[in-house]
C-alpha positions as CSV (number, residue, x, y, z in Angstrom):
1,M,8.0,18.0,-0.9
2,I,5.5,15.3,0.1
3,K,4.6,13.0,-2.7
4,P,0.8,12.2,-2.7
5,W,-0.2,8.7,-3.6
6,L,-3.6,6.9,-3.6
7,F,-4.0,3.7,-1.7
8,E,-6.9,2.0,-3.5
9,F,-9.0,-0.7,-1.7
10,F,-11.5,-0.9,-4.6
11,P,-14.5,-1.8,-2.5
12,E,-16.9,-4.6,-3.3
13,L,-20.2,-3.6,-4.9
14,S,-22.3,-5.8,-2.7
15,G,-25.3,-7.6,-4.2
16,A,-24.8,-6.1,-7.6
17,L,-25.6,-8.0,-10.8
18,A,-23.0,-8.6,-13.5
19,P,-23.9,-5.6,-15.7
20,E,-23.7,-3.3,-12.7
21,V,-20.3,-4.7,-11.8
22,E,-19.0,-4.1,-15.3
23,Q,-20.2,-0.5,-15.2
24,Y,-18.6,-0.1,-11.7
25,F,-15.2,-1.4,-13.0
26,G,-15.4,1.1,-15.9
27,R,-16.2,4.0,-13.6
28,Y,-13.3,3.2,-11.3
29,L,-10.9,2.8,-14.3
30,R,-12.0,6.3,-15.5
31,L,-11.6,7.7,-12.0
32,W,-8.0,6.4,-11.7
33,A,-7.1,7.8,-15.2
34,R,-8.4,11.2,-14.0
35,D,-6.2,11.0,-11.0
36,E,-3.2,11.5,-13.2
37,E,-4.6,14.9,-14.3
38,L,-5.2,15.8,-10.6
39,G,-1.5,15.5,-9.8
40,F,-1.3,12.2,-7.8
41,E,2.2,10.7,-7.8
42,G,0.7,7.2,-8.3
43,I,-1.7,4.5,-7.2
44,F,-1.0,1.6,-4.9
45,F,-3.6,-1.1,-5.3
46,S,-4.3,-3.4,-2.4
47,E,-4.9,-7.2,-2.5
48,H,-7.8,-8.7,-0.7
49,H,-9.8,-11.9,-1.1
50,F,-13.2,-13.5,-0.3
51,G,-15.2,-10.3,0.5
52,G,-15.0,-6.6,0.9
53,S,-12.9,-5.8,-2.2
54,F,-12.9,-6.3,-5.9
55,S,-9.1,-6.5,-5.9
56,P,-8.0,-10.2,-5.7
57,S,-5.5,-9.8,-8.5
58,P,-4.2,-6.2,-8.4
59,H,-1.6,-6.9,-11.1
60,L,-4.5,-7.0,-13.5
61,L,-5.6,-3.6,-12.4
62,I,-2.0,-2.3,-13.1
63,A,-2.2,-3.8,-16.6
64,A,-5.6,-2.2,-17.2
65,M,-4.3,1.2,-16.2
66,A,-1.0,0.9,-18.0
67,G,-2.5,2.1,-21.4
68,R,-4.8,4.6,-19.8
69,T,-2.1,6.7,-18.1
70,T,1.4,8.0,-19.1
71,R,2.8,9.4,-15.9
72,L,1.2,7.7,-12.8
73,R,3.4,5.3,-10.9
74,L,1.5,2.0,-10.5
75,G,2.0,-0.6,-7.8
76,V,0.6,-2.9,-5.2
77,M,0.9,-2.4,-1.4
78,G,1.3,-5.2,-1.3
79,T,1.2,-8.4,-3.4
80,V,0.4,-11.2,-0.9
81,L,3.4,-13.4,-1.7
82,P,2.3,-16.5,0.3
83,Y,-0.5,-17.2,-2.2
84,Y,1.9,-17.5,-5.2
85,H,4.8,-19.4,-6.7
86,P,7.7,-16.9,-6.9
87,A,8.4,-17.6,-10.6
88,R,5.0,-16.2,-11.5
89,V,5.4,-13.1,-9.4
90,L,8.8,-12.4,-10.9
91,E,7.7,-12.8,-14.5
92,E,4.6,-10.6,-13.9
93,I,6.9,-7.9,-12.5
94,G,8.9,-8.0,-15.7
95,M,5.8,-7.8,-17.9
96,L,4.2,-5.0,-15.9
97,D,7.3,-2.9,-15.9
98,H,7.3,-3.0,-19.7
99,L,3.6,-2.5,-20.0
100,T,3.8,0.6,-17.8
101,G,6.8,2.0,-19.6
102,G,8.9,1.7,-16.4
103,R,6.4,3.0,-14.0
104,L,6.0,-0.1,-11.8
105,E,6.4,0.0,-8.0
106,V,6.9,-3.5,-6.5
107,G,5.2,-3.9,-3.1
108,T,4.9,-7.1,-1.0
109,A,2.9,-8.1,2.1
110,V,2.4,-11.2,4.2
111,G,-1.4,-11.0,4.1
112,V,-4.5,-10.7,6.3
113,P,-5.2,-13.5,8.9
114,Q,-8.8,-14.0,8.2
115,E,-8.2,-14.2,4.4
116,L,-5.2,-16.5,4.7
117,S,-7.2,-18.8,7.0
118,R,-9.7,-19.4,4.2
119,L,-6.9,-21.3,2.4
120,N,-5.8,-23.0,5.6
121,L,-2.7,-20.8,6.0
122,S,-1.8,-19.5,9.5
123,M,0.1,-16.2,9.9
124,A,3.1,-18.2,11.0
125,Q,3.0,-20.3,7.8
126,A,2.4,-17.2,5.7
127,R,5.4,-15.5,7.2
128,E,7.6,-18.5,6.6
129,R,6.5,-18.7,2.9
130,Y,6.8,-14.9,2.6
131,D,10.4,-14.8,3.9
132,E,11.5,-17.5,1.4
133,I,9.7,-15.9,-1.6
134,V,11.2,-12.5,-0.7
135,E,14.7,-14.0,-0.7
136,I,14.0,-15.4,-4.2
137,L,12.5,-12.2,-5.5
138,D,15.5,-10.1,-4.2
139,M,18.0,-12.5,-5.8
140,A,16.2,-12.4,-9.1
141,L,15.9,-8.6,-9.2
142,R,19.5,-8.2,-8.2
143,D,21.2,-10.9,-10.3
144,G,18.7,-11.7,-13.1
145,V,18.9,-15.4,-12.3
146,V,17.8,-17.5,-9.3
147,S,19.3,-20.6,-7.7
148,H,17.6,-21.5,-4.4
149,R,16.9,-24.5,-2.2
150,G,14.5,-23.9,0.6
151,K,11.6,-25.5,2.5
152,H,8.9,-24.6,0.0
153,F,10.8,-23.9,-3.3
154,E,13.8,-25.3,-5.2
155,L,15.0,-23.4,-8.3
156,S,18.2,-23.9,-10.3
157,G,19.5,-21.3,-12.7
158,L,16.0,-19.9,-13.3
159,R,16.0,-16.7,-15.4
160,P,12.7,-15.0,-15.3
161,L,11.6,-13.3,-18.5
162,P,11.2,-10.6,-19.5
163,P,13.6,-8.7,-17.2
164,P,12.2,-5.5,-15.8
165,L,12.6,-2.3,-17.8
166,Q,13.8,-0.2,-14.9
167,Q,17.4,-0.8,-14.0
168,P,19.0,-1.9,-11.8
169,R,15.5,-2.8,-10.7
170,P,12.0,-1.3,-10.0
171,P,11.5,0.4,-6.6
172,Q,10.6,-2.1,-4.0
173,W,8.3,-1.5,-1.0
174,T,7.3,-3.6,2.0
175,A,4.1,-3.1,3.9
176,I,5.1,-3.4,7.6
177,M,3.4,-3.2,10.9
178,G,6.3,-2.8,13.4
179,A,9.9,-2.2,14.1
180,E,11.2,-5.7,13.4
181,G,9.5,-5.7,10.0
182,A,11.2,-2.3,9.3
183,R,14.6,-3.7,10.2
184,R,14.1,-6.7,7.9
185,A,13.1,-4.4,5.1
186,A,16.2,-2.2,5.7
187,R,18.5,-5.2,5.4
188,R,16.9,-5.8,2.0
189,R,17.0,-2.1,1.0
190,S,13.3,-2.0,0.4
191,K,11.3,1.1,1.1
192,I,8.6,0.7,3.7
193,C,5.0,1.9,4.3
194,T,2.9,1.7,7.4
195,G,-0.2,3.1,9.1
196,F,-2.7,2.5,11.9
197,S,-0.4,3.6,14.7
198,S,0.2,7.0,16.1
199,T,2.8,9.3,14.7
200,E,5.0,8.7,17.7
201,V,4.9,4.9,17.1
202,V,5.4,5.3,13.3
203,K,8.4,7.5,14.0
204,G,9.8,4.8,16.2
205,V,9.3,2.2,13.4
206,F,11.0,4.5,10.9
207,D,13.8,5.2,13.3
208,A,14.4,1.4,13.6
209,Y,14.7,1.3,9.8
210,R,17.1,4.3,9.9
211,D,19.3,2.6,12.5
212,E,19.4,-0.6,10.5
213,A,20.2,1.2,7.3
214,Q,23.1,3.1,9.0
215,S,24.4,-0.2,10.3
216,A,24.3,-1.7,6.8
217,G,26.1,1.3,5.4
218,F,23.6,2.9,3.0
219,Q,22.2,6.3,2.9
220,I,18.4,7.0,3.0
221,G,16.1,10.0,3.0
222,S,12.4,10.7,3.4
223,E,11.6,9.1,0.1
224,W,12.2,5.7,1.7
225,F,9.1,6.1,3.9
226,G,5.4,6.0,3.2
227,L,2.7,7.0,5.7
228,R,-0.8,5.6,4.9
229,R,-3.8,7.2,6.5
230,R,-7.6,7.2,6.0
231,V,-8.8,10.7,4.8
232,S,-12.2,12.2,4.8
233,L,-12.7,15.7,3.6
234,G,-15.5,18.1,2.8
235,A,-16.3,21.6,2.0
236,T,-17.2,22.1,5.6
237,I,-16.0,20.4,8.8
238,D,-19.5,19.0,9.4
239,E,-19.6,17.4,6.0
240,A,-16.1,15.9,6.5
241,R,-17.0,14.5,9.9
242,E,-20.2,12.9,8.5
243,S,-18.2,11.1,5.8
244,A,-15.5,10.1,8.3
245,A,-18.0,8.6,10.7
246,A,-19.4,6.4,8.0
247,A,-16.0,5.4,6.7
248,A,-14.8,4.5,10.2
249,A,-17.9,2.3,10.8
250,R,-17.3,0.4,7.6
251,F,-13.6,0.0,8.3
252,N,-14.2,-1.2,11.9
253,A,-16.6,-3.8,10.6
254,F,-14.0,-4.9,8.1
255,V,-11.2,-5.4,10.6
256,A,-13.4,-6.9,13.4
257,Q,-12.2,-10.4,12.6
258,D,-8.6,-9.4,12.2
259,Q,-6.7,-10.8,15.2
260,R,-3.9,-8.2,14.9
261,F,-6.2,-5.4,16.0
262,S,-7.5,-5.0,19.5
263,A,-8.9,-2.2,21.6
264,K,-7.2,-3.7,24.7
265,V,-3.5,-3.3,23.7
266,P,-1.3,-0.2,23.9
267,D,-1.0,2.0,20.9
268,A,2.1,0.3,19.8
269,P,3.1,-3.0,18.0
270,A,3.2,-5.7,20.7
271,Q,5.3,-8.9,20.6
272,S,2.0,-10.8,20.0
273,G,1.4,-8.8,16.8
274,A,-1.6,-7.0,18.3
275,F,-2.3,-3.4,17.4
276,K,-4.6,-0.6,18.4
277,I,-5.8,1.8,15.7
278,S,-4.7,5.3,16.7
279,E,-7.0,8.3,16.3
280,E,-4.3,9.7,14.1
281,E,-5.1,7.1,11.5
282,Y,-8.2,9.2,10.6
283,I,-7.5,12.6,9.1
284,T,-10.7,14.6,8.7
285,G,-11.6,18.2,7.7
286,T,-11.7,20.8,5.0
287,P,-8.9,20.5,2.3
288,K,-6.7,23.0,4.2
289,D,-7.3,21.2,7.5
290,V,-6.4,17.9,5.9
291,A,-3.3,19.2,4.2
292,A,-2.1,20.7,7.5
293,A,-2.6,17.4,9.3
294,I,-0.8,15.4,6.6
295,I,2.1,17.8,6.6
296,Q,2.4,17.7,10.4
297,Q,2.3,13.9,10.5
298,C,4.8,13.6,7.7
299,R,7.2,16.0,9.4
300,A,6.8,14.2,12.7
301,T,7.6,10.8,11.2
302,G,10.0,11.8,8.4
303,A,7.8,10.3,5.7
304,G,8.3,11.8,2.2
305,N,5.4,9.8,0.7
306,F,1.7,10.0,1.8
307,L,-0.7,7.3,0.8
308,A,-4.3,8.6,1.0
309,V,-7.1,6.2,1.6
310,L,-9.9,8.5,0.5
311,H,-13.4,8.0,1.9
312,W,-12.8,4.3,2.6
313,S,-15.3,2.0,0.9
314,A,-17.8,4.9,0.2
315,P,-20.2,5.0,-2.7
316,I,-18.3,5.8,-5.8
317,A,-19.9,9.2,-6.4
318,E,-18.6,10.3,-3.0
319,V,-15.2,8.9,-3.8
320,E,-15.1,10.8,-7.1
321,R,-15.8,14.1,-5.4
322,A,-13.2,13.3,-2.7
323,H,-10.5,12.6,-5.4
324,A,-11.3,15.8,-7.2
325,M,-11.2,17.9,-4.0
326,F,-8.0,16.3,-2.7
327,G,-6.3,16.7,-6.1
328,R,-7.2,20.3,-6.6
329,E,-6.9,21.7,-3.1
330,V,-4.7,19.4,-1.0
331,I,-2.0,18.1,-3.5
332,P,-0.6,21.6,-4.3
333,L,-0.1,22.2,-0.6
334,L,1.7,18.8,-0.1
335,R,4.0,19.3,-3.1
336,S,5.0,22.8,-1.9
337,A,5.6,21.6,1.7
338,S,9.1,21.2,3.2
339,L,10.1,18.4,5.5
């Protein structure tokens, strides 16, 4: 079985007045509630700042959805830890796990260069802060109490409250881009999610995780891996291709300032951190075409979780149609697929 998740960017409604924005929020909240009826496993919200997205504080979106749903798993892929004090993140995790009735997924990320730079944080500085906060977070979720002395934070006998509802701890995810990130996540026993690269490269990243897990002496399966892709579907292939072209143009404009992406590097994570977006990042077609492509990529990489970015940053009416079509026609095929 392949578990189908939504990866939600929550695009900015550019130029809108306050009443329109309020209506827009309400329409998305209703859409996400309907996604539970459509059979999605859960929603991973993203965190973005200073343009493009209305999701600067995705923990608030989880809180808003907690009472509107009963089954959907809710998480962030991922919370950008360098922006925060670890004590706040830890106590919000505890609160959200109770508000969702134990449906929280904890995801973390380093952040996006052009967004971090607006707060005078380089990627090197962000990585340094991220690594220290992750160490604190892991200790707290494992032991319930934190004593830590590092470059950025010093904590002594800190006991975050409330403790999470899920025991021994909520599922943890790390958004990664390459093999070294996968190895670090395996040492922490965190699940991982990736995208952008070809299935061949993604398999290599997942294999690095598998090797590290084996060395650490713990057993893993397909449920430890999430593959994220941008999906455009339509009743006909021409309809799907039209939506895909528009989504790709919007996405390319969004990442144009992101120094990690370049058309000049190989389709693999380089030591410099540069990436080329593979053609396999875009899955396009009728529902049957899309399901077949997802199943093929998940089988090739060993991913038991698929995170669909549906009609990236499209008008909400188009997004609503895509959610309904994916839920009714694609999800049953994914859930019945074998890996």
